[in-house]
C-alpha positions as CSV (number, residue, x, y, z in Angstrom):
1,G,-148.7,-12.9,-65.6
2,I,-149.0,-13.2,-69.4
3,D,-152.4,-11.5,-71.5
4,V,-153.2,-14.4,-73.5
5,S,-156.2,-14.2,-75.9
6,D,-158.3,-17.0,-77.7
7,N,-155.7,-19.7,-79.9
8,S,-152.7,-17.9,-78.8
9,S,-149.9,-19.8,-77.9
10,V,-147.5,-19.8,-74.9
11,E,-144.4,-21.2,-74.1
12,L,-143.1,-22.6,-70.0
13,P,-139.9,-22.8,-69.0
14,P,-138.3,-26.5,-68.7
15,L,-140.5,-28.9,-66.0
16,T,-143.3,-26.7,-65.7
17,R,-146.0,-28.7,-64.2
18,S,-148.9,-26.6,-63.4
19,V,-150.3,-22.6,-64.8
20,S,-152.4,-20.3,-62.4
21,V,-154.9,-18.7,-64.8
22,V,-157.4,-15.7,-64.2
23,A,-160.4,-15.5,-66.2
24,I,-162.6,-12.9,-65.9
25,P,-165.9,-12.9,-68.3
26,S,-166.9,-9.5,-69.3
27,D,-169.9,-9.9,-68.2
28,V,-170.1,-10.1,-64.4
29,E,-173.7,-12.4,-64.9
30,A,-171.0,-15.0,-66.7
31,V,-169.1,-18.1,-65.4
32,A,-165.8,-18.9,-66.4
33,V,-164.9,-22.1,-66.0
34,V,-160.7,-23.5,-66.3
35,S,-159.5,-26.9,-67.5
36,G,-156.0,-28.0,-67.8
37,K,-153.8,-25.9,-65.2
38,S,-151.8,-29.3,-64.5
39,V,-149.7,-29.8,-67.6
40,V,-146.5,-32.2,-68.8
41,D,-143.4,-31.9,-70.9
42,G,-144.9,-30.7,-74.9
43,S,-147.9,-29.4,-76.0
44,N,-150.7,-28.8,-73.3
45,T,-154.2,-26.9,-73.8
46,L,-155.4,-25.3,-71.4
47,T,-159.6,-24.5,-72.1
48,V,-161.6,-21.8,-70.4
49,Q,-165.2,-22.6,-70.6
50,V,-167.3,-19.5,-70.4
51,T,-171.3,-20.0,-70.0
52,A,-173.4,-16.7,-70.2
53,A,-175.9,-16.1,-68.1
54,D,-178.4,-16.7,-70.9
55,G,-176.7,-19.7,-71.2
56,T,-174.7,-19.1,-74.3
57,V,-171.6,-21.4,-74.0
58,R,-168.2,-19.8,-75.2
59,V,-165.0,-21.9,-75.2
60,Y,-161.6,-20.5,-75.5
61,K,-158.6,-22.4,-76.1
62,V,-155.0,-21.5,-75.4
63,T,-151.7,-24.0,-76.4
64,L,-149.2,-24.2,-73.8
65,V,-146.2,-25.4,-74.8
66,V,-143.4,-26.4,-71.9
67,K,-140.2,-26.6,-73.6
68,V,-138.7,-30.3,-73.2
69,L,-135.4,-30.9,-72.1
70,S,-132.8,-32.8,-73.5
71,S,-132.3,-36.6,-73.3
72,D,-129.3,-36.8,-75.8
73,N,-126.5,-38.5,-73.5
74,T,-125.0,-39.9,-76.4
75,L,-121.0,-39.5,-77.3
76,K,-120.1,-37.7,-80.7
77,S,-116.1,-38.1,-80.6
78,V,-113.4,-39.0,-78.2
79,T,-109.9,-39.2,-79.3
80,F,-106.5,-40.4,-76.7
81,D,-103.5,-38.2,-77.4
82,S,-105.0,-37.5,-81.0
83,V,-105.8,-40.6,-81.7
84,T,-109.1,-42.3,-82.2
85,P,-109.4,-45.5,-80.2
86,E,-110.1,-49.4,-82.0
87,N,-112.9,-50.7,-80.4
88,N,-112.8,-48.9,-77.1
89,L,-108.6,-49.3,-77.2
90,Y,-106.0,-47.2,-77.0
91,V,-102.1,-48.5,-76.5
92,T,-100.5,-46.0,-75.0
93,A,-95.9,-45.4,-75.5
94,P,-94.3,-47.9,-73.1
95,V,-94.5,-47.0,-69.7
96,A,-97.1,-43.8,-69.8
97,T,-98.4,-42.1,-66.9
98,S,-100.8,-40.4,-68.4
99,V,-103.4,-39.6,-71.9
100,A,-105.0,-37.0,-73.6
101,V,-108.4,-37.2,-73.5
102,I,-110.9,-34.9,-75.7
103,A,-114.5,-36.0,-75.9
104,S,-117.0,-34.2,-77.1
105,A,-120.9,-34.7,-76.9
106,N,-123.6,-35.0,-80.0
107,D,-125.7,-32.5,-77.5
108,S,-124.0,-28.9,-77.2
109,K,-126.5,-29.2,-74.1
110,A,-125.0,-32.2,-72.4
111,T,-121.4,-32.1,-70.2
112,V,-118.9,-34.5,-70.2
113,V,-117.0,-35.7,-67.2
114,V,-113.4,-38.1,-68.5
115,S,-111.8,-39.5,-65.0
116,G,-109.0,-42.4,-65.2
117,S,-106.7,-41.0,-67.6
118,N,-103.8,-40.1,-65.3
119,N,-101.8,-42.5,-63.0
120,L,-101.8,-45.2,-65.4
121,R,-99.7,-48.1,-65.0
122,V,-98.5,-50.9,-66.8
123,G,-101.3,-53.7,-68.2
124,D,-105.1,-52.3,-68.4
125,N,-106.0,-49.0,-67.2
126,T,-109.8,-48.2,-67.6
127,V,-111.0,-44.3,-68.8
128,S,-114.4,-43.6,-68.1
129,V,-116.2,-40.6,-69.9
130,L,-119.2,-39.8,-68.2
131,V,-122.5,-37.4,-70.8
132,T,-124.8,-36.0,-68.7
133,A,-128.1,-34.8,-71.2
134,E,-129.7,-31.9,-70.5
135,N,-132.1,-33.0,-68.7
136,G,-129.6,-35.1,-66.6
137,A,-129.8,-38.5,-67.6
138,T,-126.4,-40.1,-67.7
139,A,-124.6,-42.3,-70.1
140,L,-121.1,-44.3,-69.1
141,Y,-118.8,-44.5,-71.4
142,Q,-115.8,-47.0,-70.6
143,F,-112.0,-47.4,-72.5
144,T,-109.3,-49.6,-72.0
145,V,-106.1,-48.4,-72.4
146,R,-103.2,-51.0,-72.4
147,V,-100.2,-49.1,-70.9
148,P,-96.6,-51.4,-72.3
149,A,-93.7,-52.3,-70.4
150,S,-90.4,-50.5,-71.0
151,N,-88.7,-51.5,-74.0
152,N,-85.8,-49.4,-72.7
153,T,-82.2,-51.6,-72.7
154,N,-80.0,-49.2,-71.8
155,L,-76.8,-49.6,-69.2
156,K,-76.2,-47.6,-66.2
157,L,-73.0,-49.4,-65.6
158,I,-70.7,-51.9,-66.4
159,Q,-68.3,-52.6,-63.7
160,V,-65.5,-55.1,-63.7
161,N,-63.3,-55.9,-60.4
162,D,-65.4,-52.4,-59.2
163,T,-63.6,-50.3,-62.4
164,A,-66.7,-49.2,-64.4
165,V,-65.8,-49.9,-68.1
166,S,-67.7,-48.8,-71.2
167,A,-68.9,-51.2,-74.1
168,N,-66.6,-52.6,-76.5
169,S,-63.8,-51.9,-74.0
170,R,-60.4,-54.1,-73.4
171,I,-59.6,-54.5,-70.2
172,V,-55.9,-56.3,-69.3
173,L,-55.3,-58.2,-66.9
174,P,-52.5,-60.0,-64.4
175,R,-51.5,-63.4,-65.8
176,G,-53.1,-66.6,-64.7
177,T,-56.5,-64.5,-63.8
178,K,-59.1,-67.2,-64.3
179,S,-62.5,-64.9,-63.1
180,V,-64.0,-61.3,-62.8
181,V,-66.3,-59.7,-60.6
182,A,-68.3,-57.8,-63.0
183,K,-72.0,-56.6,-62.2
184,A,-74.1,-54.2,-64.6
185,L,-77.6,-51.9,-64.1
186,A,-80.0,-51.4,-66.8
187,V,-81.2,-47.8,-66.6
188,D,-85.1,-49.3,-65.9
189,P,-84.6,-51.3,-62.8
190,E,-87.2,-53.4,-64.3
191,A,-85.1,-54.9,-66.6
192,K,-83.9,-58.3,-66.1
193,V,-79.7,-58.2,-66.5
194,T,-77.4,-61.6,-67.5
195,I,-73.6,-61.1,-67.4
196,S,-72.0,-64.0,-69.1
197,G,-68.3,-64.9,-70.0
198,A,-66.8,-63.7,-66.6
199,S,-65.4,-67.3,-65.1
200,N,-63.2,-69.9,-66.5
201,L,-61.0,-67.0,-68.3
202,V,-57.5,-68.2,-70.5
203,S,-54.3,-66.9,-71.5
204,G,-55.6,-64.5,-74.4
205,E,-58.7,-63.4,-75.5
206,N,-61.9,-63.9,-73.3
207,T,-65.5,-62.1,-74.4
208,L,-67.8,-61.4,-71.4
209,T,-71.5,-60.4,-72.2
210,V,-74.0,-58.1,-70.7
211,T,-77.3,-59.1,-72.4
212,V,-80.3,-56.7,-70.9
213,V,-83.5,-57.8,-71.8
214,A,-86.1,-55.3,-71.3
215,A,-89.4,-55.1,-69.0
216,N,-91.6,-56.0,-72.1
217,G,-89.8,-59.3,-72.1
218,I,-89.2,-58.9,-75.9
219,S,-86.5,-55.9,-76.5
220,T,-83.1,-57.6,-76.0
221,A,-79.5,-55.9,-76.6
222,T,-76.4,-58.1,-76.2
223,T,-72.8,-55.7,-74.7
224,S,-69.4,-57.6,-75.0
225,I,-66.2,-56.4,-73.2
């Protein structure tokens, strides 16, 4: 136990709800009555009333301070790939599969847990930041991470009549050829490839055009042969 004196103060651990008190009068015929042994967070007053044998009363008081655990579960800052999101939205590089999230709470005693920052898919993804205060109170902060579709318009392969050719190359075909079998594959399997100029060939110069539209539907590239 802790020995205390009149008008002293004692700090108690967090979540303390009662104390055990032993009060012994110096006169064996005096009577001591203790009140205030049940406590709440913050400041509490413990009172010991001693009544002497002749009826004289004296009151002793001790302040009991129960440490209060912080309820602060607010978020101080958060960055995505070192960038602060605007209006809870962050746009990644095309087809990104993960984002580096750094989040900190205002209270150093709070804990922060990030989820949803990996295995991202094209489109909108939700990243959650859970802040748990010292007293266990939680707050969930959610952010939208938008992953754009690929802007890749590169070609992996171009073939004419089963022969690989390069962009802007020149192919000499037999006299009277009216059409060729052309094939083109994009590096990104989500990109769309169209070929024009493989038929209705005429004597002389003809142009075979390969157009690639990226998965984002915006970026395009054209290759001629």
